[in-house]
N, C-alpha and C positions, 0 to 999 in steps of 0.2 A: 232416573226414573225407574220404579221397581219390575223386574220381571212379572210374567205370568206365574199365578200359583201352579205348583206341579200336582198332577193328580197320579197315583199309584193304583194299576190296575193288573190283571193278570190276562195275557192273549195265549191260549192255547198251552197254557201251564208255566208260561215264561212271564214272570214278573217284569212289568216296564213303568218307566214314568212318561208321562206327556203333560204337556202344556193345558192349562183349563181352557174350555172351549175347543179343543181337538175333536174330530170325530173319530170314531172307532176305526174307519178305514186309514186315515192319516197316522193314528198312532201304530198300527199294524205294519204301515209301508216305512214308518220311519224307524222301525225295529227289523225290517228286511222280512216280515212276515207277509206272504201272498194271500191277496183276497181278489177273486176275479171280479172285474165290472164289465159294463156295456155303456149304461146311459151316462157314467161319470167319466169327466174329462179333468184334467187337473187345471186346465186355464180356464175353467169356466165354474159356474156357481154349481153347487150340487141339486139334483132332483128328484132322487131315491124313486124313479120310476120303473125301472126294468127288474128289480128285486133280484138280479144276478148276485148281489155283493151281500146278501143276507147272511147272518151269523146267529148265533145262539148266545142269549145272554144270560146268564145266571140260571141256566137251566129252565128258562121259562118255556111254556108250550108255543110260544108265537115268536117265529123269527123276524128279526129287525132288519131294515137295511143298514149297513154301516157307514153308507158315505153321508147319511145325515142324521146318525145317531151320535150326540157327544158322549166322550167318556164321564166317567164319575168315579169317585172314590171306592177301592174296593170291588169294583166292576170283574166280573169273570167271563171271559169270552172264549167261545169256540168258533173256529172259523172253519173245520171241515170234519163231519161226520157222516153217516150214512142217511140221517134225514135231510140236513143240509145238501148234501150233493144231488139226492133224490129231487130236491125244490128246483133246485138250479137246473138241472136236467129236464126237468117238467117243462120249466118256462122255458128253457131253449128249443125244445119240441115244437112247443106252440108257435114260437117264433118262425120256424120255419116251414112250419105248417102253413102257416096264416098267409106269406106272400109268395112268390116264386122264386126259390134262391136256387139256381142252376148253376153251380159254381162253375164248371169246366167252361161254362161261355160268357163268364164275367171278367173283364180287365183287371178287376180288382181281386181277382184269386191269388192267393200268397200274401198279399198284404191286407187281410180282412179280419177283422177282430170278432166277428161272429164265427167265421171259419175256424179260426184259433181256438175259440173257446169250446167249439165241439170237439175239437180233438183233444183238447184238456180234460172234458168231461168225457171223453170216450164215447161219443154219441154215435153209431155207425148206422141208426137206421130210426124210424119213426115209431111210434106206437098209438098216434093220431093220424086221421086221413088229412091230405093237402086241401085245401080250400079252392083251389084254381080259379079265384077270381081274377076276371081282368081290370089291371091298372094302367094309367096312362104314362107314356115317356115323354119327356119335353126336351127337342133336340134344337130349339130356337136360339140359343145361344151359340156364337162361333165357337167358345171355348170350353162349355160346360154342358154336359146333360145330365138330367134326372130322370131316372128310373123308380117309378113308384113301385115297382115290383118288388125292389130290394130293400126296401124302406122299412125299419123296424119302430118307427115313430118313439126312437130315443128322445128327439128333442135337442140333441146337440146343436144341429145347424140352426134350429130356432136360438138358442142362447148365445152362440159365436155371433151370430148376425146382429143381435142386441148387444152383448157385453162388449166385444172385441171391434167389429165393424160401425157398430153404431146406426144401423139402417133401419132396422126393426122392418125389413120385407118379409122375412119368413113367419109362419104361424101354421097353427092346426087349423085344419078345415074338416067339417062335418063331425060325426061323432061314430062309435062302434067300428065293425069292420070297414067302415067306408071312408075313415078318417085319412087324410091326405096332409103332407106339406105343400100349403099353397103360397105364392108370392103375391105379396099384395091383395087385390079382390080377386083371387083366382086368374091370374094372368098367366102369359107364359114367361118365361125369364126376359125375353127380348123385349117385350111388352111392359115390363114391370119396372119399378124404380132400384131395382139391383145395378149395382155398378160393376159386378164381375171381378170382387176381391178373390174369391174363391176360398175363403177360410171357411166357409159351410163344407165343401168339400174335402178340406184337411181335416177337420173334426169328423167327417162322417165315420162311421164305423163299419159301414158295407161299401157296395158298390152303388149304393144309390145315387151320390153324386159324383160323377167321375169326370176325369179330363179326357176330352174327345180326342185330344191328340196323343193321348196316352196308348191309345187303342192299337196303335202302329207298333209298340214295343210291351205289349201285354207280358206281366211277369210270369216268368218261367221257373218257379221255385218258390224258395223260402228266404226270409230275409237275411240268412247267414249266406246266401248268395250274392248280397248288394254290396254296394259301398256308400257309406255316406260322407259326404264333404261338406264342412262347413265353411262359407264363405260370405258374401253379401251381394245384394244388387247393385250394380252402377247406373242406373237409368234415369235418375232423377235428383241425386245428391243426398238423400237421405240414408244411404249407406245401411239398409235394411237387412239385417242377418238372414242368412238362407241357410238351409238343409237341403242338399240335392242328392238325390237318389242314382245311383249309376248301376247299371249292369252289363257287363261286355261293350264298354264305352257307349252305350246308349243312355240317354236321359230319361229315366223313368217319371222323375217328378220333383218339383221344387217345394219346399215348405217353408214356412215362417218358425223362427225359433220361438215357438208358445212356452218352451221352457225355460228360455232366458231371463236370467235376472242382472240385465244390463242398464237399469236405470232408465231404458227408454219408455216414454209415454205410450209407444203404439200396440203394448202387449203382443208383440210378435207377429202384428199383422202384414201381409203383403198386399200389393194390388195387382191388377191383372197384368201390368209391366213385368213386374218382376217373378211372377209366378207360369205367365203364358207366354211371352212373348219371345222368349228363347225357343220354345217348339215351333213356333211359326217361322223364325230365323232359319231353323234347321231344313225346313222344307224347300227354301229358295236360296240354296247356296251358289256360291261361285267357287268351283273348284279348280278352274286352270286360267291361266292368263289368256284374255280375249283381245283381238285387234280387228277394230273396224276395216274394211276392204274399202275401194273407193267407190264400189256400187253400193255400199250400205250393207253388207253382209259382214257377219260378226265371226271367225276363225278362231280355234285353239291355237296358241303360242308356247314354245318352252319357256320356261322362267328365265334362264339366262337370256335367250333372243329379246324377250320381253324389257328386261332391264337395260339390254344393249340400244335397244328402240329408245327408250326415254331417254338415257345419256345423250344418244346421238340426234335428238329433235331438240332438245334444250340447249344442247350445246350448240347446233346452228343457229337457233333463234337467238342465243346473245351473241355470236359472233356477227350476225347479220343486222339485229335491232338493238345491242345492247342489253346489259344487265336489266335496266329498268323494264325490260318486256317480259321478265320471267316473273310468275307469281305464284304464291303458296297460299292454299285454303285448307284449313283444317276443321275437322268436326270436334266439337267438346263433348262427345261420348267416348273418346279413346283414353286411354290410361296416360298419366304424367310421363310415364318415359318414352312413351310413341311420340308425344306432344314436345316432349324436349328434343329429342334427336332430329324431329321434323323442324324443329324452329332453327337450330343448328345448320343443317344441312341447306336449307332455304337461304337463310339469312347471310350465314358466314362462308357455305359451301359454294353456292350459286350465285351471292349477291343479288338475290333477287329485289325485283324493286317494290314490292308490296306484299306482305304476308299478314293474313289475318284468320278468324275462325268464322264459321258461320252465324255464330251468335254476335258477332263484332259491334252490331247496333246495340244490343243491350248493355254491352262492355262500356261503351263510350256512355251512353247515357248515365249507368250507376258511378263511372269516374268523376263524371262532371260533378256529380252530387256531393262523393266526398272531397273535390276540390275546393267546393264550395263552403262547406259546414265544418272541414277539418278532417283530417287523416287521424286523428286521436280516438275519434267516434267508431264504436261497432255496431253492427247491427245484430238483432235478437236472435236468439237461436229458435228454432222451429219447436223443440222440446218444451218451451214455455207457454204453448198454446192451451194447456189443461189449465193453466193457472189465471188465465185472463177472466176479467167478467164482462168485458164489451171486445169484440172482434170487428175492425172493419176492414172489408176485403175491396182493395181497389185495384181495377183493372186486372184483374186475376180470375184465371177458371181453375182452381186448385185439383179439381176433379180431374182434369185433363193433364195438367202439369205435374202434380205431386198429389196422387191421390189419398195417399195415406194423410197428408195433411187436412185434406177433405174430411177424412173419417174423424180424426182429431177434434175438429170443430164442430162437427155433429154430436160426437160424445160429450164435449163441454157444454152444448146447448142442453142435451137431455139430461145429462148426470148432474150440471151445476147449476143450471138456468142462464147460462151466458147469453148475451145478447148478441145478435149478429148485425151488421149492415153490410150493403154490397153497394158498390159504384161501379158500373160498367156492364158486361152482359150479365145474364142471368146463368146460373149452374145448378147443379144438383142439389144445392143447398136451399132454394128458392121456398119450398113449403117450411121451413124453420128460420127463415129469415125476419127479424123483427123490422129492418127497413130495408127497403130496397129502392134504389135510384138508377134506373136504366139510362143509359146517355148514350149518344151515337158516339162512334169513334172518331177520336179528336177533341171532343167536348169534354174530356176527364179534367185536364187542365184549367179550364174557367171554372167547373164545378168545384174543384179542390183548393182553387185560390178562394172562393166564395164562402167555402166552409172553414179553410183558416181564418178569414176576416170574421165572420158570424161568429165564430167559436171565442176569438179575442173579443169581441165587442160584449159578448155575454157573460165574461168572465166578471166575479164579483172585485177581486182585485188585479188591476194591471200589471204585467210584468215591469219590473223597475231598473232592470240590471241587467247585463251579458246579452247573450243571443236571444233571449226571449224577448227583452226590451227590444232589441233589433227587429224581431219579427212584427212586434205590436206597431213599431213605428210606420213598417212598410205596408202593414194590412189596412191601417186606417185612410191609407189613400184607395181601397177599392171599394167600388160600387157594387154592393152586394145585389141590389135587386135588378139592377142592369145586367149582371153577369148570368143570375137566375133566368132571365127573359131570354138572354141570347142561347141558353142549352134548351130552350123550348119548355120549359117547366110550367106544367099548370098549377092551379091552386091545390090541390091534392098532394101532388109531389112536393109542392113548397112546405108542406105540413110535416111531410116526411124527412125533408131537407132540416127542417126546424128539431124532429125529434131525435136525430141523429146528432145534431150540435148538443141538444140537452143530455142526451146519454153519454157522450163523451165526457162532456165537461163532470157529471155526476158519478164517472166509472173510477174506481178506485186503482185498477190494474187493466187499463187497456193495452190492445195491442193493434197494429194496422199490419194488414198483408199486401203488398204490392206486387203486381205481375206483369207477364209479357204485353199485355196492352198499353201499360205505361210506359214499361223500358223499350220495348221494340219500336216505339214511333219517335223514338228519339226526343222524348218528350222530358227533357231535363228539368223544366218548368215544373210539370206536374208532381215529379218526383221530389222534388227539394222542397215543395209546400207540403207534402205528405211526411217528409222528415220534419220540417218545421212544425207541422200539426203536433207531432209526438212530443217534440221539446217542450211544448206548453204544460205535460202533465209529469215532466219531469224524467231522469235518466235511471235507468235500473244501474245495478252495481257495475262497476268497470266499464263506466263512461259508454252503457251500451243504450242505444235508441230504443224505443218501443216499437220498433218497426222491423218487419222480415221480408225480404225482398225473394220472392221465388224466380230461382234462375231456369233459362230455358232448356239446357242440357244437364247430364248426369254428372259431367266433369268442368261445367263452365267456370267454377272458381279456379280449378287447377289450372286450366287453360290461361285463365286471366294472370294468374299469380307468376307464371312462367314467362309473361311477356308476349306471349303469341300475339294476342288480339292488338289491334292497330289503334292509335289514336286517331287516324286519318280514315275519312269515309272511303269506302270501296269503290263507290262509283264514280270518284275524282281520282282515283288514281290505279285503275285497272282498264286498260283498252280492249277494245273489242278484238284486238289480234295480240300474237304473243303466245307464251306458254305456259299453262298451269296445271300444277299438280295438286289434286285434292286428297285428303287423307280420311277414311272412313266417310264413304260414300253414301250413307242414309238416304231416303227420298228428300229431295229438295223442295219445298212448296214456296219460299219466298221468291215472288216474280221479279225483285230486282236482282237476286244472286243468279236466276237461270236467263235474265236478260244477258249480264256480263259474261256467262259460259257460252253464249251463241257466238259462234264465228270465231272462235279461237283457233289461232294456225295448230295449237295442239293440247288437248287436254287429257292427263294421264290421271288415272282414278285408282286408289287402292281401297279397296273395300270388301266385305265379307260376301256381300249379293251384289247382283246386278240391280241397281235402282232404274225404273223405268223413266223416271224424270230425267237421266242421263244417257238414256240409249241412243238420241239421236244427235248427243253434243259430244260425247267421249271420243276418243281415238282410240285409248287401249284401257283395259281394267285388269289390274293384280289383285289375286284372291287374297284375301287376309283370314286370320280366324274371327269366329264369331267371340263375343265378350266373355263366353263360359269356357273357352279354348285356351286362355292365356293369364298368365299372372300380371298383375301391376298394380299400380298405387292410384288410388283415387281421392278428391278433396270433397268435403262435406259441402254442402249449401251454405253453410255459414261461415265456412274457412277455417273452421276450430278444430277439425279432425282431418287427418289423412291414414288410410285404410290401405292395407295389401289384400287384393283380392286374390284368392286361389283360384288355378285352375280346376275345372270341373271335368272336363272332357279333352281328350286328344284330338288334333284338329285332322281332318282327313289328310291322307298320304298327298303330297305335291302342294299342300296349304302352307307356305312358310308363314313364321311370325312377322308382323308389321316391323318390328325394331330388326329383325334379320334383313328384310326387303329395304329399310332405310341405310342400312349399314353396307350394304351390297352396293347400292347406287353411290353412296359417298366414296367407296373405295374406287370405283370406277372414272372419281374426277380427283382422286387423291387426297380427299379429304376425312378427317378422323372426328364425326360429329360427337364422341362421346368426351370428347376433351374441353 
C-alpha cells in the first residue's frame, strides 16, 4: 500500500513535510513547533471552538484555527506575532471574566491548562469586567464534583464521553452566557446514566470536573514537583494502563493512558475502579496488627507478637485436631507472588486440609467446561469485542464486574451498529439492547439449553461431523416449548427469544460473554450450552471459542493457574471449627463463605484494611499494603498476558509487604515457601 502524499509547507520560516490530510497543528507538533491549545485534545476529535490555536496563513487578514485547518502545498504559516498573541490573550481574558476562576481556592491549581496558558501569555490582569454570574455545583457523586463556575465550555468532556466512554451522557444545555454542560436531561450526576469512569475529568483543562478525594492532597506547586509512574490497574483482569501522579508519597490522581499506542481497543479509558477506588482504600487503612480480646475489643499488637500468635494457635490446632483442621483461603485480588507463597505455606508448610480462593466456585464451574469440551480450546480475548456484529451477554453484568468491557460494547453498538442481546439481569446497557430476556436466577441453564436446541433446529444445514454433530444430536432431544414455559416466558418474550436465534444464525462474527450469574451458581450445564452454542458458528483462529468468560476478581486466572483453587467444594471440606488463614480480606458478601467463617477456633486475616464483614469473625488482623503500594505480577482475564505492576506509593511505616509476612510465618515453622 502506498503511503500518503507529502505536502511541503513553511511554518515560522522553517520548511517542513507533512502527510496529506494533516492539520497545521499536527504538522507543527510533529516538527517540534509549539502552538498553544485549549479545546483541542490529542485523544479526541478536533472542534476548533476556543480559537486559542489560531495562526496566520499566507498573510491573510483572518486568523484560522490550526487544529481544524488541513495543510496544503506551499502554505506559509506564522504561529506567533503581535496580532496572534493579542487575539489569544483577548480570548483568554474573556474566558477568565465569564466564569468565576479563583485559582487559589481551586484543587486543580498547578495542574490547570487555563492557568498555564495565562502564564504563557503573560496575562497578569484583565482589561474587561468579571461577570460574577452564579453557576451551580453538582456534588451528588461519591467520586467527582462538577463546578460550572470553572467551566470554559471547551466541549472536551462531551467528546470524551461520546468517543472514549461511548456513553453520550454529557452535552450542552441552554445558549449564550447560560450555557452549561448537562448530564442527560439536566440531571445530577448521581441521578443520570453516568457510570463514573472519570474520562471527562481527565480531559477537563480546568477544575470544572474534579476528583472529590483529591482535595485532601491539593497540588502545592507545578508539574516539576510531581512524579509520574506508569503501571496498570489490577482490579478486574483487563490490566488497563495507568499513569499515577504522586507528590511527597501522596496520590494526586490516576489517569488512563490516552496517549498510548498499545493496540488496545479501550482508547486509554479507565473505569471507576481503576481511577477512584485507590483513594477510597487509603481512607480506611489498617496500619497495625489488631487482636480481638475475649470481650470483643480490638487492641493493637506488635508485628512480631502477632506472627507468634498465628504460629502458636495454628500449631496448637494441628496438634489437637490434626492438619485437616487447618484451612487456607485467598483472595484472587492479590499478586501471583503472594498467591504462590501462600499456597506453598499452607499446602506444604502447614499441610492444610483445604486451600481455596474466594472465587473457587467460579473456578470449578469453568474447569468442568474445559474438561468436557477439551483443554485444546481457548476462550476469546475481550479485545475482540469491537469486531463483533452480534454480542450475547449471558448471566453477566459487565458494568459491575469489568466496566471497560461495558463501554466497549456500547461503542460497538453506536459506532458499528452491533446488535446486543442480554440473558439474565438488566444492566446499564439495557437502553441499547436489541433483545432482552430477563430470567430468574437459576433459570439461565434452561433458557440456554432451549436457545441451543432452537438454533440447531433453525440451521439450514445440520452439522454432519465432529463436536457440532454431537451437539446437534443431543439438542434434538430437547423440548424447547416446555423449557420456555418452565422459565415463565410470555408470548412477547418468546418473540424476543426467536429474534435472538435468528440474529445469532445470521451474524458473521458473533461473540458470547458469560459472567458471574452463570459461573457462580456452579452452573456447568449452562456454561457448557453457551460454549456449544459458539461452536455452531465455528472457531476463531488458534482453536479459540467465540466465548469470553468474565472472571470475578482481578487475578482470578493467575490464582487458578497457580493451582490454589480447589476442585472440591468448600462447604464439604471446611469444618465450623479449626484454624483458617485468609489472605487479602476485602469485604466478603458470599453468605456461604461467611457461614463457614463463623465459629472457627482461629481466623487470621492478612488485609490492607478492616473488613466490616469479618469484624466479629476474625481473631487477628495483619496489615498489608494496598495494591498501589507493592510490586507484583498479575494475569489477564483471558490468561494470555502476565504483567508486572509497579509500586506507586510507599506503604506507611510498620505495614509489611504480604510476601514478607508470609516468609516470616514460614520461618517460624522451619519452612522455605519460595523453594
